[in-house]
Each structure stands twice: as structure tokens, then as C-alpha cells.
C-alpha positions as CSV (number, residue, x, y, z in Angstrom):
1,M,-38.2,-16.4,-27.7
2,I,-38.9,-12.7,-28.3
3,V,-41.3,-12.8,-25.3
4,F,-38.7,-14.2,-22.9
5,G,-36.1,-11.5,-23.6
6,P,-37.9,-8.6,-21.9
7,L,-39.1,-10.9,-19.1
8,L,-35.6,-12.2,-18.4
9,V,-34.3,-8.6,-18.4
10,I,-36.9,-7.5,-15.9
11,A,-36.2,-10.5,-13.6
12,G,-32.5,-10.0,-13.9
13,I,-32.7,-6.3,-13.3
14,G,-34.9,-6.9,-10.3
15,F,-32.4,-9.2,-8.7
16,I,-29.3,-7.0,-9.5
17,C,-31.2,-3.9,-8.4
18,W,-32.1,-5.6,-5.1
19,L,-28.5,-6.5,-4.6
20,L,-27.3,-3.0,-5.7
21,F,-29.9,-1.4,-3.4
22,T,-28.5,-3.4,-0.5
23,L,-24.9,-2.6,-1.3
24,A,-25.1,0.8,-3.1
25,V,-24.2,2.8,0.0
26,F,-20.9,1.0,0.2
27,A,-19.9,1.6,-3.5
28,L,-17.5,4.5,-2.7
29,P,-15.9,2.8,0.3
30,F,-15.5,-0.4,-1.8
31,F,-14.0,1.5,-4.7
32,G,-11.6,3.4,-2.4
33,G,-10.6,0.3,-0.5
34,L,-10.1,-1.7,-3.7
35,T,-8.0,1.1,-5.3
36,L,-5.7,1.5,-2.3
37,G,-5.5,-2.3,-1.7
38,V,-4.3,-2.8,-5.3
39,W,-1.9,0.1,-5.0
40,A,-0.5,-1.4,-1.8
41,F,-0.1,-4.8,-3.5
42,H,1.7,-3.3,-6.5
43,T,4.1,-1.3,-4.3
44,G,5.3,-4.4,-2.5
45,A,3.0,-4.9,0.5
46,G,2.0,-8.4,-0.7
47,V,-1.4,-10.0,-0.8
48,L,-2.1,-9.8,3.0
49,G,-0.8,-6.3,3.2
50,G,-2.9,-5.2,0.2
51,I,-6.1,-6.8,1.7
52,L,-5.4,-5.2,5.0
53,V,-4.8,-1.7,3.5
54,G,-7.9,-2.1,1.4
55,L,-10.1,-3.0,4.4
56,V,-8.7,-0.2,6.4
57,A,-9.2,2.3,3.6
58,G,-12.7,1.2,2.9
59,G,-13.7,1.4,6.5
60,A,-12.0,4.8,6.9
61,T,-13.9,6.1,3.8
62,F,-17.2,5.0,5.2
63,G,-16.4,6.2,8.7
64,I,-15.2,9.6,7.5
65,G,-18.4,10.0,5.5
66,Q,-20.6,9.2,8.5
67,F,-18.5,11.4,10.7
68,A,-18.8,14.3,8.2
69,L,-22.6,13.8,8.0
70,G,-22.9,13.9,11.7
71,F,-20.9,17.0,12.3
72,V,-21.2,19.2,9.3
73,P,-23.7,22.1,10.1
74,W,-24.4,23.2,6.5
75,T,-27.1,21.5,4.5
76,W,-25.5,22.1,1.2
77,L,-22.2,20.5,2.3
78,R,-24.2,17.5,3.6
79,L,-25.9,17.2,0.3
80,L,-22.5,17.3,-1.5
81,I,-21.1,14.6,0.8
82,I,-24.2,12.4,0.1
83,L,-23.8,13.0,-3.7
84,V,-20.2,11.9,-3.5
85,F,-21.3,8.6,-2.0
86,V,-24.3,8.2,-4.4
87,A,-22.5,8.9,-7.7
88,P,-20.5,5.6,-7.7
89,A,-23.8,3.8,-6.9
90,V,-25.4,5.3,-9.9
91,V,-22.5,4.2,-12.2
92,A,-22.7,0.7,-10.7
93,G,-26.4,0.6,-11.3
94,Y,-26.1,1.7,-14.9
95,S,-23.3,-0.8,-15.6
96,A,-25.0,-3.8,-13.9
97,T,-28.3,-3.1,-15.6
98,Y,-26.7,-2.5,-19.0
99,G,-24.8,-5.8,-18.7
100,I,-28.0,-7.7,-18.0
101,A,-29.9,-6.0,-20.8
102,H,-27.0,-6.6,-23.2
103,M,-27.2,-10.3,-22.6
104,A,-31.0,-10.6,-23.0
105,M,-31.9,-7.9,-25.6
106,P,-30.6,-7.3,-29.1
107,S,-31.7,-3.7,-29.4
108,A,-29.1,-1.2,-28.2
109,T,-31.8,1.4,-27.6
110,W,-33.7,-0.7,-25.2
111,Q,-30.5,-1.8,-23.5
112,T,-29.7,1.9,-22.8
113,I,-33.3,2.6,-21.7
114,F,-33.2,-0.2,-19.2
115,A,-29.7,0.8,-18.0
116,V,-30.8,4.4,-17.4
117,I,-33.9,3.2,-15.5
118,G,-31.7,0.9,-13.4
119,A,-29.2,3.7,-12.7
120,I,-31.9,6.1,-11.6
121,A,-33.5,3.4,-9.3
122,V,-30.2,2.5,-7.7
123,G,-29.2,6.2,-7.3
124,V,-32.5,7.1,-5.6
125,T,-32.3,4.1,-3.3
126,A,-28.7,4.8,-2.3
127,F,-29.6,8.5,-1.7
128,F,-32.4,7.5,0.7
129,R,-30.4,4.8,2.4
130,F,-27.4,7.1,3.0
131,T,-29.6,10.0,4.2
132,G,-31.3,7.5,6.5
133,M,-27.9,6.7,8.0
134,A,-27.3,10.4,8.8
135,T,-27.8,11.4,12.4
136,P,-30.9,13.5,13.0
137,G,-30.6,17.1,14.2
138,P,-30.4,18.1,17.9
139,A,-33.4,16.9,19.9
140,G,-36.0,19.5,20.8
141,Q,-35.2,21.8,18.0
142,G,-38.2,23.5,16.5
143,M,-40.5,22.5,19.3
144,A,-42.8,25.1,21.0
145,R,-42.0,25.7,24.6
146,T,-44.7,26.4,27.1
């Protein structure tokens, strides 16, 4: 049984990390949409109104992030925008990995080690996916003219 614990953790982390890698870019829009949808529901918008507000808020958050990356001229501000989108993905990666490790391993130290590794992996992947969505610079810039 002691052999199956680490193997189960690695397999579970692999699946959850794959899922988180796929969805990590959308962690901030999801969180924003969920928060505003719940707020709208509790202020009397009803179930349908809460869902609609949540979908619009999530889409607007993602759209504003993409728009800002496309039109912000400063590299430091682009990095800040990307970090704002990557931070919730890191937290989600840590939480998911820690939950899996908590179910399969009794040692709190190893649970934390696996959780930190999962958070780093999800954060790096979200960073590269989000920077891959950013529009490239103007065409022809930096080319030698003859």
C-alpha cells in the first residue's frame, strides 16, 4: 500500500495538472464571473440573472485582459497584466495538487512539496499560454532595410 500512495499522487497530479494547464488561463475570468454572478443572485437578480451577469463579467474580464495586452505599449505593464491573470492559476494549482496529495499521502511535508511543485507547474504553463495569446508586435519591426 505504501508503494501505491506516491504512484496515485503522481497519476492524479498529472490529470489535474493537465486539466489546470488547459483551463488555467481562464482562472481570473472564472473567479470574476463567479463572484459577480453570486453577487447578482444575492441582490435579487434570480438564478438566470446571476448566470447571465456571471457569463458577461467573465467574458468581459478575459476580453479586457486581451485588449490590454494588445494595446499596452510598456513591457512592464504587460508583465503586470499577465501576472494578474497567472496568480489565480497558481493558487488553483496549489489547491488542486494539495487536495490530491492529501487524499493519497499521510505525510504533511510531502503533501506540501507536491502542492508547491503543482503550483509552479500550473503557474509556468499559464504564463506561457497567456503570453502566447498576446498579439505580436508590429510587423517588420527590427528588420534590416536594404
